C-alpha positions as CSV (number, residue, x, y, z in Angstrom):
1,M,75.9,104.2,-18.6
2,Q,78.7,104.3,-16.1
3,V,78.5,101.3,-13.6
4,D,80.5,100.7,-10.5
5,I,79.8,97.5,-8.6
6,R,81.9,96.6,-5.6
7,I,81.8,93.9,-2.9
8,Q,84.2,94.7,-0.1
9,E,84.9,94.5,3.6
10,E,86.0,98.1,3.9
11,A,83.7,100.9,4.8
12,F,82.7,103.4,2.1
13,S,82.5,107.2,1.9
14,V,79.1,108.3,0.9
15,D,80.4,111.8,0.2
16,A,83.1,110.5,-2.1
17,E,80.7,108.2,-4.0
18,I,78.2,111.0,-4.5
19,A,80.9,113.3,-5.8
20,R,82.1,110.6,-8.2
21,L,78.5,110.1,-9.6
22,A,77.9,113.9,-9.8
23,G,80.9,114.2,-11.9
24,V,79.5,112.0,-14.6
25,G,78.2,115.0,-16.6
26,F,76.1,118.1,-16.6
27,D,73.1,116.1,-17.7
28,V,72.7,114.6,-14.3
29,G,69.7,116.2,-12.6
30,G,69.3,113.9,-9.6
31,I,71.0,111.2,-7.6
32,G,68.9,108.7,-5.7
33,L,70.5,107.2,-2.6
34,F,69.9,104.2,-0.4
35,M,72.2,103.2,2.4
36,G,71.4,100.1,4.5
37,L,72.6,99.8,8.1
38,V,72.9,96.9,10.5
39,R,69.9,97.1,12.9
40,G,70.3,96.1,16.5
41,D,67.0,94.2,16.7
42,A,66.5,91.7,19.5
43,G,69.9,92.4,21.0
44,L,71.9,91.6,17.9
45,A,75.7,92.2,18.2
46,A,76.8,91.8,14.6
47,L,75.8,90.6,11.2
48,V,78.1,88.4,9.2
49,L,77.7,88.6,5.4
50,E,79.0,86.1,2.9
51,H,78.6,86.1,-0.9
52,Y,79.3,84.0,-3.9
53,P,82.2,85.8,-5.7
54,G,81.7,86.4,-9.4
55,M,78.1,85.3,-9.3
56,T,77.1,88.1,-6.9
57,E,78.7,90.8,-9.1
58,S,77.1,89.3,-12.2
59,M,73.6,89.3,-10.7
60,I,74.0,92.9,-9.4
61,G,75.2,93.9,-12.9
62,R,72.0,92.4,-14.5
63,I,69.9,94.3,-12.0
64,V,71.7,97.6,-12.7
65,A,71.5,97.0,-16.5
66,Q,67.8,96.5,-16.3
67,A,67.4,99.6,-14.1
68,G,69.5,101.6,-16.6
69,T,67.3,100.7,-19.5
70,R,64.0,101.0,-17.6
71,F,64.8,104.4,-15.9
72,G,67.3,106.0,-18.3
73,L,70.2,106.0,-15.8
74,M,73.4,107.8,-16.6
75,A,75.3,106.1,-13.8
76,C,74.9,103.6,-11.0
77,T,77.0,102.6,-8.0
78,V,76.3,99.6,-5.8
79,I,78.7,98.9,-2.9
80,H,77.8,95.9,-0.7
81,R,80.0,95.0,2.3
82,V,80.8,91.5,3.4
83,G,82.4,90.2,6.6
84,R,81.5,90.8,10.2
85,L,79.6,94.1,10.6
86,P,78.7,95.5,14.1
87,V,75.3,97.1,14.8
88,G,75.1,100.5,13.2
89,A,77.6,99.8,10.4
90,P,76.7,100.5,6.8
91,I,76.0,97.4,4.8
92,V,75.0,98.6,1.3
93,L,75.0,101.8,-0.8
94,V,73.0,102.2,-3.9
95,L,73.3,105.4,-5.9
96,C,71.5,106.0,-9.2
97,A,72.1,109.1,-11.3
98,A,69.6,110.3,-13.9
99,A,68.4,113.4,-15.7
100,H,65.4,113.7,-13.4
101,R,64.8,113.0,-9.7
102,G,61.8,110.7,-10.3
103,A,63.9,108.3,-12.4
104,A,66.8,108.4,-10.0
105,L,64.6,107.7,-7.0
106,D,62.6,105.0,-8.7
107,A,65.8,103.3,-10.0
108,T,67.3,103.3,-6.6
109,G,64.2,101.5,-5.2
110,F,64.2,99.1,-8.0
111,V,67.9,98.2,-7.6
112,I,67.7,97.7,-3.8
113,D,64.4,95.7,-4.0
114,W,65.8,93.3,-6.5
115,L,69.3,93.1,-4.9
116,K,67.6,92.0,-1.6
117,T,65.9,89.1,-3.3
118,Q,68.2,88.1,-6.2
119,A,71.8,88.7,-5.3
120,P,73.5,85.7,-3.6
121,F,74.4,87.0,-0.2
122,W,74.0,85.0,3.1
123,K,73.6,86.7,6.4
124,R,74.3,85.2,9.9
125,E,73.2,87.1,13.0
126,E,75.5,87.0,16.0
127,Y,74.4,87.7,19.6
128,P,76.4,88.7,22.7
129,D,75.7,85.3,24.3
130,G,77.5,83.5,21.5
131,Q,74.4,82.3,19.7
132,A,74.2,82.7,15.9
133,K,71.5,82.0,13.3
134,W,71.2,82.3,9.6
135,V,68.7,84.8,8.2
136,A,66.0,83.4,6.1
137,A,64.5,85.2,3.1
138,R,61.7,87.6,4.1
139,E,58.3,87.6,2.5
140,S,58.3,91.4,2.7
141,D,61.4,91.6,0.6
142,E,59.8,89.4,-2.1
143,A,56.7,91.6,-2.1
144,A,58.8,94.7,-2.5
145,A,60.6,93.3,-5.5
146,A,57.3,92.0,-7.0
147,R,55.8,95.5,-7.1
148,W,58.2,96.3,-10.0
149,D,56.8,93.5,-12.1
150,A,56.9,89.8,-12.7
151,G,59.8,89.9,-15.2
152,G,62.7,90.9,-12.9
153,P,66.4,90.9,-13.4
154,A,66.8,87.1,-13.0
155,E,64.8,86.7,-16.2
156,A,66.9,89.3,-18.1
């Protein structure tokens, strides 16, 4: 399986990343895609993302490896941005390529659900009045990951 994991400040090109995955081979029948954006809830001005270098890539690699085995992936790209991102900016891109659409779509959901709960990222919300607050883990994210099963990537 071809794997590309990047943590970066720069924006990414969805078109270029899809073209790269589509070029993996003629056996690819579908590519699942998830792109997360900074929401402007409650007047948010920006989201600042930090990560633990090395550990973050390692955990995402374990999540992707488990998805590859479970769903028969041919390739997977995960790009997660860090730094200060304004409302509307892309934060994360997950692309999963498989022989069939069901596997590609399921793997995409699996990867983003586990990434949200297991990868060491920290988020701070910034508001126009200068206030800022750290974002706590959400129960809904934990529930989304739990739907895949109890033995997730952290156990792998």
